Structure formats: C-alpha cells, structure tokens
N, C-alpha and C positions, 0 to 999 in steps of 0.2 A: 504494500500500500504506500509506503514511503517513496518507493521508486516512481510510482505513478504520479504522486504529488510533485516530485522533483521535475519530472518531464513536463507536467502541466505548467509548473511555475516557470521553467525555462522557455517553453513555447509562449506562454502569456507575456513574458517580458520581451521576447523577440517581436511578437505581434504588436505590442504596445509601443516599442521603439520604432517599428516601421510606420505605425500610425502617426507618431510624432514627426518622423522624417517627411511623411506625406504632408503634414500640416506646414512644415517649414517650406517645402517645395511650393505648395499652394500660396503661401504668404509671399514668397519671393516672386512668383509669377504675377501675383496681384499687384505688388509694388511696382514691378517693372512695366506692367501694362496700364497702371493708374486706374484700374477698375478690378472688380472682383472676378478672379479666374479660379475656378474650383474643378478639380478632376473628380468626376462622379465614380461611384463604385462600379457601375455598369461599364464605363470606359476602361477601368482597370481590368475587369473580367474579359472584355473584348480584346484588350491588348495581350493578356496572358493566354487566353484560349480562343484564338481567332476562328478556328474551325468548329468548335463545339458550342460556343456560347450562342450563336444565332439559332441553333437547334433547340434551345431551351424553351423558347416561347411556344412553338407548335407542340412540343411534348407536354408542357404544362396544360395548355388549353385543351389538348385532345385526351390526355390520360387522367388528369385530375379534375379541373373545372376551369372554364374561361374566366370566371370572376376572380380567381386566385391570381391570375397574371396581371390584369389591368389595375385594380385598386391596390393590391398588396405588394406584389413583387416589383411592379413598375416603380412604385414609390420608393421601395427599398433600394433599387438599383440607381435611383436618382440622388440618393444621399451622398454627401461628400465622402471621399475615400478615407480620409483621416478619421472621420467619425465612426465608420463601420469597423475599421481596424482597431481603433481605440476601445470601442465597446466590446469587441470580441476578445481583445487582450485582457481587459478588466474582468470579463466573464471567466476566462481561463484562470486568472489569478484568484478569483473568488472560489472556483472549484478546487484549487490547490490548497486552500486553507485547512489547517489541522482542526480536528473536532474540538470544540470549546468545552472546557470542564464546567460542570454546573457547580457553582459555589453555594454552599449551604446544604448540600445533599450528601448523605453518607454513601460511600462507594463500597462499604462492607456489606456482605450478604446477611 
C-alpha cells in the first residue's frame, strides 16, 4: 500500500508541475500577445493524439449518449490546460494521503 501511495504522490507532483508549467506558458503567450491566449485541454489532446482524438466524439455519441458529448465533454475539453492538469495532480495527491488517525478513539480491541 505504501508503494502505491508513493507512485501516486510522484505522479501527482509531476502532473501538478506540468500544470504549473502550462500556466507559465499561457501567461507568457498572453503577455507577448497583449491579450488572453489560453491553450485548451482539447488542443493538448489533439496535439498529443492526432489520430485518435477526433474519433472520440463519434464513439461517445454512438456508444454512450449524444448529450454526454455536447454539454459535458465539450465543456471539459474547452477548459484551460493548466486547470485540468492542476486539478488532476491535486486529485492524485489527495488519493496518496495516508489514512488519518481518529483522535479520541481507542484502537485497542
């Protein structure tokens, strides 16, 4: 169990660091352009998976439900890249937390 927590903690820190790097990149691009320039999570997915990502929409609409794509997933893929990576990193760090001891309760049988 400790090894899984360690791996989750390392992955969480790496994802959180990449989210911070994406925030710095977006900030630098925005300052250089004198307007807000944000890379969306969908653009990142399209860059990383150019052949597979366009196939996601027809698969979701056909296999699951068309309403899942348009209001939910489309809004998710329009979120800023740094926000999605940061929240996922924080979620992984939250999963890696050790179990809290209950203060005031006896642990003896």
